N, C-alpha and C positions, 0 to 999 in steps of 0.2 A: 595568483591570485594575490592581492594586499592583506595586511592582518587586519586592518579596519573592513575590508571588503568580506573578511573571513566571519568576524564578528558580527554584522549585521545579518551575512547567512546562517549563523549558527543560531541567533537570535528569532529569524523566521522560523526557522527548525524548532526549536525551544517552544514557540508559542503553540504551532501547530502539533507536536507531539506532548504538551501540557506539561513539560519540565520545569516546575516552577522554578526550583530552587535554581537551574542551573540558567533560566531566564532573568533572574534577580540579579546574578551573579555579571550575566552579560551586560546589562543593563546600568550597572555601576560602575565597570568597564569603559563602555562608552560614554557616561558623564564625566568620568575622569578625563577621558581625551578630549571631549567637547570643552571642559571648564580649561584646561592648559591649554586649548586653541584659541579660548575666548581671551584671556590671561595676556596671550604671549602675540595676540594678531599674527597666528602662522598656521599653515596646513601641517600638520606635524608627520616627518617621514617616519620610515621601519623603524630606525634606532630611537626616534622620540616615544614612539609608543613602546618599544620594549620597555624602555627607561621608566614610563608609566607603571606598566604592568610590574615591574620588578619593584618600585617603590611600595605598590598594593600589598604586593606577598610580603615586603619587609614590614610594614604595618601589620597584616593582619599576623604574621610571626611573634610581633612583641605583644601584639593582644592575644594570644593563646597562652604567652609566658603568664603575662599578668593575671588571667584568670585562673589559671592552675593554681599561681601562687595563692590564688583568694579561695581555692577550692570551688572554684564556677566551671566545673567539667561539661557542663551543658552549652554554656556559651564557648567555651574552647573549641567544643566538636563543631558547632556550627561555622566559627572562624578556618578551621581545618578543610570543612568542605567547601569554603570559597576559594582556600587555597588553592585546592585540588583543580578547579574550574580554571581558575587565570593561571594555573601550571599549563594547562592545554594549549596556551596559547607563546607560552615563553618556547625557546629552542631548548635543545638539549643540553644539561649541563656538560662543562668541561672538566676533563678529570685534572689534577696537579702537573701530569707532564705538559698537557697542552697549555695550560695557564704560562707554567715555566717557558716554553718556548715561546708563547706570543710577547712573554715579557723578554728572553734574551734578543728576540727581533725587533723591539720597541729598543733597546739599549742601544743596538747597532746601529737603528736609524737614525736616534735622536743623539747619541754621542754620551749620553747621561756615563758619569763616572762618578759620582758620589750621591751620597743622603742629599745634598742640596738640589739636585737636580729631579728629584721624587715628583715634584709637581707638573714639570714637564712630560715625565714618564707617565703619570697616571693621565695626563693629559690624551695623551696618544692612545694607553688602554682604555679608556673607560668606553669611547665610543665602537671599539673592536668589539670587545666582550660583552657590551651589554644586553643584560638577559641571559647571557650563557655562563657567568662566575660570578659568585658574591664577590663584591666588590671590597668588603673588609679583608676576605682573604688574599684577594688580587694585592692591595695596599701590604698586607702585613709580608707576604712574598717579595714584593718588591723592596721593602725594607732591607731583608735578610738578603736578597740578592744586591743590591748595592754599598750594604754595609762590609762586603766582602764574600 
């Protein structure tokens, strides 16, 4: 079952079960996916859907930190609840060793030798690790690996 089909099935189950919080978040996810499909005039594949979900989690984490800084724990709690629902649809996060193994494989594949090749390397890694790793962490590890 594709991720989009799973979202649709979970939305139906949330409607029947009366889970309003999950239903609202799943509708937000579907709306974000549809918006991206309309904007780009394409049918999103699994990797693109994962990228949308990853972006939604990142936005909510930014909101949580801003709400906490402003002393609005009530709003931060709402954002954390949304993150929990969105993360149900993301694959399990990779540990640092698995990310480093993927980086080494990409270096071997692309022949990257130094910091100038970082863009080429990230271009290979981003689709592979979408939704499975924080791309900021991946970028830092790539820089460290290419620096020596």
